C-alpha positions as CSV (number, residue, x, y, z in Angstrom):
1,M,33.9,27.9,-18.1
2,I,32.5,24.4,-17.7
3,N,33.7,22.2,-20.3
4,K,30.7,21.1,-22.2
5,K,31.8,17.8,-22.5
6,Y,31.6,17.8,-18.3
7,L,28.7,19.7,-17.9
8,L,27.4,16.4,-20.4
9,I,28.4,14.2,-17.9
10,L,26.8,15.9,-14.9
11,V,23.5,16.2,-16.8
12,L,23.6,12.3,-17.7
13,V,24.6,11.6,-14.1
14,F,21.6,13.6,-12.8
15,L,19.2,12.0,-15.1
16,G,20.5,8.4,-14.1
17,Y,19.8,9.5,-9.8
18,H,16.4,10.8,-11.0
19,G,15.7,7.5,-13.3
20,L,16.9,5.5,-10.1
21,A,14.8,7.4,-7.7
22,Q,11.6,7.5,-10.2
23,K,12.1,3.8,-10.2
24,K,12.3,3.0,-6.3
25,K,9.0,4.0,-5.9
26,S,6.8,1.8,-3.4
27,Y,3.4,0.4,-3.3
28,K,0.7,-0.9,-1.5
29,I,-1.2,-3.9,-3.1
30,H,-4.5,-5.7,-2.1
31,T,-5.9,-8.9,-3.8
32,V,-9.2,-8.6,-4.6
33,A,-10.7,-12.3,-5.7
34,F,-13.4,-14.4,-6.6
35,Y,-13.9,-18.1,-6.4
36,N,-17.2,-20.1,-6.9
37,V,-16.0,-23.1,-4.4
38,E,-18.2,-26.1,-6.1
39,N,-21.1,-27.0,-3.4
40,L,-19.0,-26.6,0.0
41,F,-21.7,-28.1,2.1
42,D,-21.4,-29.3,5.1
43,T,-22.2,-33.1,6.5
44,I,-25.5,-32.2,8.2
45,N,-28.8,-33.1,6.3
46,N,-30.9,-29.5,6.3
47,P,-34.7,-30.3,5.6
48,D,-35.4,-27.2,4.4
49,T,-32.7,-27.3,1.0
50,F,-31.5,-30.2,-1.3
51,D,-28.7,-31.2,0.3
52,D,-29.4,-34.8,0.6
53,D,-26.6,-35.7,-1.6
54,R,-23.9,-34.0,0.4
55,T,-24.8,-36.0,3.4
56,P,-22.7,-39.2,4.7
57,T,-25.5,-41.6,3.5
58,G,-26.2,-39.7,0.2
59,K,-25.6,-40.1,-3.3
60,D,-22.2,-38.3,-2.7
61,R,-20.9,-40.1,0.1
62,W,-20.2,-37.0,2.0
63,T,-18.3,-38.0,5.1
64,S,-16.3,-36.2,7.3
65,K,-13.5,-37.4,5.9
66,V,-14.4,-35.8,2.4
67,Y,-15.2,-32.5,3.8
68,D,-12.3,-32.2,5.6
69,K,-10.7,-32.2,2.6
70,K,-12.8,-30.4,0.6
71,I,-12.1,-27.6,3.2
72,A,-8.3,-28.0,3.3
73,N,-7.9,-27.9,-0.8
74,M,-10.5,-24.6,-0.7
75,A,-7.9,-23.2,1.9
76,K,-4.8,-24.0,-0.1
77,A,-6.4,-22.6,-3.1
78,I,-7.1,-19.4,-1.9
79,A,-4.2,-18.8,0.0
80,E,-2.5,-18.5,-3.7
81,I,-4.6,-16.1,-5.2
82,G,-2.7,-13.4,-5.8
83,K,0.3,-14.6,-3.8
84,D,3.0,-14.0,-6.6
85,V,2.0,-10.0,-6.5
86,A,0.9,-9.5,-3.1
87,K,3.1,-11.7,-1.4
88,T,-0.1,-12.6,0.7
89,A,-3.7,-14.2,0.5
90,P,-6.4,-11.9,-0.5
91,T,-7.4,-9.1,1.4
92,L,-11.2,-9.7,0.1
93,V,-12.5,-12.6,-1.3
94,G,-16.1,-13.4,-2.6
95,V,-17.4,-17.0,-2.4
96,A,-19.9,-18.4,-4.0
97,E,-21.9,-22.1,-3.8
98,I,-21.4,-22.2,0.1
99,E,-24.0,-23.9,2.3
100,N,-23.7,-21.5,4.8
101,E,-21.5,-19.7,7.5
102,L,-20.3,-22.9,9.4
103,V,-18.6,-24.2,6.2
104,L,-16.4,-20.8,6.3
105,Q,-15.7,-20.6,9.6
106,D,-14.1,-24.4,9.0
107,L,-12.1,-22.6,6.3
108,I,-10.9,-19.6,7.7
109,K,-9.9,-21.6,10.9
110,T,-7.4,-23.9,8.3
111,P,-3.6,-23.8,8.7
112,E,-3.5,-22.0,5.4
113,L,-5.3,-19.1,6.6
114,I,-6.2,-18.8,10.2
115,D,-3.3,-16.6,10.6
116,K,-5.0,-14.0,8.2
117,N,-7.7,-13.3,10.8
118,Y,-10.7,-13.1,8.1
119,G,-14.1,-12.1,8.9
120,I,-17.4,-13.1,7.1
121,V,-20.1,-11.2,5.7
122,H,-22.8,-13.8,4.9
123,F,-26.7,-13.9,4.5
124,E,-29.1,-17.2,3.8
125,S,-31.0,-16.6,0.4
126,P,-33.4,-18.4,-0.8
127,D,-31.8,-20.6,-3.3
128,R,-33.8,-24.1,-3.4
129,R,-30.0,-25.7,-3.7
130,G,-29.3,-24.1,-0.4
131,I,-26.1,-22.4,-1.5
132,D,-25.1,-18.5,-0.8
133,V,-22.4,-15.9,-1.4
134,A,-20.3,-14.4,1.2
135,L,-17.5,-12.0,1.3
136,L,-14.3,-13.0,3.4
137,Y,-12.1,-9.9,4.6
138,Q,-8.8,-9.9,6.2
139,K,-9.6,-7.6,9.5
140,K,-6.4,-5.8,9.9
141,Y,-7.0,-4.1,6.3
142,F,-10.6,-4.1,5.7
143,T,-13.2,-3.0,8.0
144,P,-17.1,-3.5,6.8
145,T,-19.4,-0.2,7.8
146,S,-22.3,-1.8,5.8
147,F,-23.8,-4.8,4.4
148,D,-26.9,-6.1,3.0
149,N,-28.3,-8.7,0.7
150,L,-30.4,-7.7,-2.2
151,E,-33.2,-9.5,-3.3
152,L,-33.5,-11.1,-6.6
153,L,-36.8,-11.5,-7.8
154,I,-37.7,-13.7,-11.0
155,F,-40.9,-15.6,-11.9
156,D,-41.0,-18.4,-14.2
157,D,-42.5,-17.1,-17.6
158,E,-44.7,-20.7,-18.1
159,D,-46.2,-21.0,-14.8
160,G,-45.6,-17.4,-12.9
161,K,-44.0,-19.2,-10.2
162,R,-41.2,-17.6,-8.3
163,V,-37.3,-19.0,-9.3
164,Y,-35.6,-19.0,-5.8
165,T,-31.7,-18.2,-6.5
166,R,-29.0,-16.0,-4.7
167,D,-29.5,-12.8,-3.6
168,Q,-26.6,-10.2,-4.6
169,L,-24.4,-9.0,-1.4
170,L,-23.5,-5.8,-1.0
171,V,-20.8,-5.0,1.7
172,T,-19.3,-1.3,2.2
173,G,-16.3,-0.7,4.1
174,E,-12.8,0.9,4.5
175,L,-10.1,-0.7,2.9
176,E,-7.0,1.0,4.7
177,G,-9.5,4.2,5.2
178,E,-10.8,3.9,1.8
179,E,-14.3,3.3,1.1
180,I,-14.5,0.4,-1.2
181,H,-18.1,-1.0,-2.3
182,V,-18.0,-4.5,-3.3
183,I,-20.8,-6.8,-5.0
184,V,-20.8,-10.4,-4.7
185,N,-22.6,-12.3,-7.5
186,H,-23.8,-15.9,-8.5
187,W,-26.2,-15.2,-11.3
188,P,-28.8,-17.8,-12.5
189,S,-27.4,-20.6,-14.1
190,R,-27.7,-21.9,-18.0
191,F,-29.8,-25.1,-17.2
192,G,-32.3,-25.3,-19.8
193,G,-30.0,-23.7,-22.5
194,E,-28.5,-20.0,-22.7
195,A,-31.7,-18.6,-24.4
196,R,-34.1,-20.0,-22.7
197,S,-31.8,-19.3,-19.1
198,R,-31.0,-15.8,-20.5
199,P,-34.0,-13.5,-19.2
200,K,-33.0,-14.7,-15.7
201,R,-29.4,-13.3,-16.2
202,I,-30.9,-10.4,-17.6
203,A,-32.7,-9.7,-14.6
204,A,-29.7,-10.1,-12.3
205,A,-27.9,-7.6,-14.3
206,K,-30.2,-5.2,-13.8
207,L,-30.8,-5.4,-10.4
208,N,-26.8,-5.3,-10.2
209,K,-27.0,-1.7,-12.6
210,K,-29.6,-0.7,-9.8
211,I,-27.4,-1.3,-7.1
212,I,-24.5,0.4,-8.6
213,D,-26.4,3.5,-9.7
214,S,-27.8,4.2,-6.0
215,L,-24.3,4.2,-5.4
216,Q,-23.3,6.4,-7.8
217,A,-26.1,8.9,-7.2
218,R,-25.0,9.3,-3.9
219,D,-21.6,9.7,-5.0
220,P,-20.4,9.8,-8.5
221,E,-16.6,8.8,-7.5
222,A,-17.9,6.1,-5.6
223,K,-15.2,3.3,-5.9
224,I,-17.4,-0.1,-7.0
225,I,-16.4,-3.6,-7.5
226,T,-19.0,-6.1,-8.5
227,M,-17.7,-9.6,-9.1
228,G,-18.7,-13.4,-9.4
229,D,-20.0,-16.1,-10.9
230,F,-22.2,-14.4,-13.6
231,N,-22.8,-17.8,-16.0
232,D,-22.6,-15.1,-18.6
233,N,-19.3,-14.5,-20.6
234,P,-18.3,-11.4,-20.9
235,N,-19.7,-10.1,-24.5
236,N,-23.2,-11.5,-23.5
237,D,-26.0,-8.5,-23.2
238,S,-26.1,-8.8,-19.8
239,F,-22.5,-6.9,-19.4
240,K,-22.7,-5.2,-22.9
241,K,-26.4,-3.9,-23.1
242,V,-27.4,-3.9,-19.7
243,L,-24.4,-2.8,-17.5
244,K,-22.7,-1.2,-20.5
245,T,-19.3,-2.9,-19.6
246,E,-16.1,-1.1,-21.3
247,A,-13.5,-3.8,-22.8
248,K,-10.8,-0.6,-23.0
249,R,-9.4,0.7,-19.9
250,N,-8.9,4.2,-21.8
251,R,-12.5,4.0,-22.7
252,A,-13.9,4.3,-19.4
253,K,-15.0,7.6,-18.1
254,G,-17.1,8.8,-15.7
255,T,-19.6,6.1,-13.9
256,D,-18.8,3.6,-16.5
257,L,-17.3,0.5,-15.4
258,Y,-14.8,-1.5,-17.0
259,N,-14.5,-5.2,-17.0
260,P,-10.9,-6.0,-17.6
261,M,-12.2,-9.9,-18.0
262,E,-13.3,-9.2,-21.5
263,Q,-10.0,-8.9,-23.8
264,M,-8.7,-11.8,-21.2
265,F,-11.8,-13.5,-22.9
266,K,-10.7,-12.4,-26.4
267,K,-7.6,-13.9,-25.8
268,G,-9.3,-17.3,-25.4
269,M,-8.4,-17.4,-21.6
270,G,-11.2,-19.3,-19.1
271,S,-12.4,-19.7,-16.0
272,N,-14.3,-23.2,-16.6
273,A,-14.9,-25.4,-19.3
274,Y,-17.8,-27.6,-20.6
275,R,-17.8,-30.5,-23.6
276,D,-14.6,-28.5,-24.6
277,V,-15.7,-25.3,-24.9
278,W,-14.0,-22.7,-22.3
279,S,-16.2,-19.6,-20.7
280,L,-15.0,-16.5,-18.6
281,F,-18.2,-16.9,-16.0
282,D,-16.1,-15.6,-12.7
283,Q,-15.2,-12.1,-13.2
284,V,-14.3,-8.9,-11.4
285,I,-15.3,-5.7,-12.6
286,V,-14.4,-2.4,-11.2
287,S,-15.8,1.0,-11.6
288,A,-14.2,4.2,-13.7
289,S,-13.1,5.6,-10.5
290,L,-11.1,3.0,-9.7
291,L,-8.9,3.8,-13.1
292,E,-7.2,7.2,-12.4
293,K,-3.2,7.7,-12.9
294,D,-3.1,9.1,-9.4
295,Y,-2.1,6.5,-7.4
296,S,-2.2,8.4,-4.1
297,S,-5.4,6.4,-3.3
298,F,-6.2,2.9,-4.3
299,R,-6.4,2.2,-7.7
300,F,-7.0,-1.1,-10.2
301,Y,-3.9,-2.5,-11.4
302,K,-4.1,-5.5,-12.9
303,A,-6.4,-8.5,-13.6
304,G,-5.6,-12.4,-13.9
305,I,-7.1,-16.3,-13.5
306,L,-5.5,-18.2,-10.9
307,N,-5.1,-21.7,-13.3
308,K,-1.6,-23.1,-11.4
309,R,-1.1,-26.8,-12.4
310,F,-2.4,-28.0,-8.9
311,L,-6.2,-26.7,-9.8
312,I,-5.7,-28.3,-13.3
313,N,-7.2,-32.3,-13.7
314,P,-4.0,-34.3,-14.4
315,K,-5.8,-36.7,-16.4
316,G,-8.7,-38.8,-18.0
317,R,-11.7,-37.2,-20.5
318,Y,-11.3,-34.1,-18.3
319,K,-7.7,-33.5,-18.7
320,G,-6.6,-29.5,-18.3
321,Y,-10.5,-28.8,-17.2
322,P,-10.3,-27.3,-13.5
323,F,-9.9,-29.9,-10.9
324,R,-13.3,-30.2,-10.1
325,S,-14.0,-32.1,-6.5
326,F,-16.4,-34.5,-7.6
327,A,-16.8,-36.1,-11.1
328,D,-18.7,-39.3,-11.9
329,G,-20.0,-39.7,-8.9
330,H,-16.8,-40.0,-6.3
331,F,-14.7,-37.3,-4.8
332,T,-11.8,-36.9,-7.0
333,D,-9.3,-35.0,-4.2
334,G,-9.9,-32.1,-6.3
335,Y,-10.6,-28.5,-6.0
336,S,-14.0,-26.7,-8.0
337,D,-15.1,-26.7,-11.3
338,H,-13.9,-23.3,-11.9
339,F,-10.9,-21.1,-11.3
340,P,-10.8,-18.0,-9.2
341,A,-10.7,-14.6,-10.5
342,Y,-8.6,-11.9,-9.1
343,I,-7.6,-8.2,-9.2
344,Y,-5.3,-6.1,-7.8
345,L,-5.8,-2.8,-6.0
346,I,-2.6,-0.5,-5.6
347,K,-1.6,2.8,-3.5
348,E,1.4,4.7,-4.3
349,V,3.6,5.0,-0.7
350,E,6.5,7.5,0.5
């Protein structure tokens, strides 16, 4: 007959080994990021847009030397997003405030990014400043299967004229064989004041909701990520009343959207600052289908804001702010007036 003490030891050993086996689970992990790169223009004057300042003879003295430094800085920042956990640059990167595809081609050819073999999805939008959104993707992990730019039609309340702004970019593709839908946004700014400009962002939110609804109508389990510089905080009406985002993960069900940035905002985190007030305009939001506890397919893990020291202004009246590339009429050797936002997607592997 087995001694009770001996039996207890056997049970404890078994549980110990079982616990170790449980802890040895491994996961594939991908970073999905968004970065407003603050007016990444080339040096060539485009007569159809207001890019005159960003030319060698323009107000900003946007020379090839300055442009090359700006490109290098953007590459350094992108290469660091999510690297602490994923150990590599993001698999997907939504970008805003880029002038054209040329600047993206220069960006992905930098020493920091060239080995990632990024592809580009980009459309020219009608924004009067000449800035667009785009998606960069690592070709070895993600394959686009369809993409489209959805036009945002807004008209001025006073004169009825169209307000030309950025389209919303929808990219559907396969992330290591799993279908993912990504929407890249850069909603209308707060120029003229938050209240006066609010209807424009409400219109942008309605377009975003329409895109998401159409995807979920075809597949209620569609995995959707909408990200961008929304020029609104997570608690604004565009999110809470139009997109109806949930702040708590366990409350997002069915076709709901979960905004992990809302709790971060409540804790005082921000991605950009103005007059000593922090905002969290840069966000990555996911559909509830990415929140399931079954990690046999890619699911949301956690979110973050990249605010490493090199991205923070070290001195002057903007000390502590994002280290923007232009201030007080000159190039600062900085990066952007926004910090990047990101999430991790993980999948259990045997």
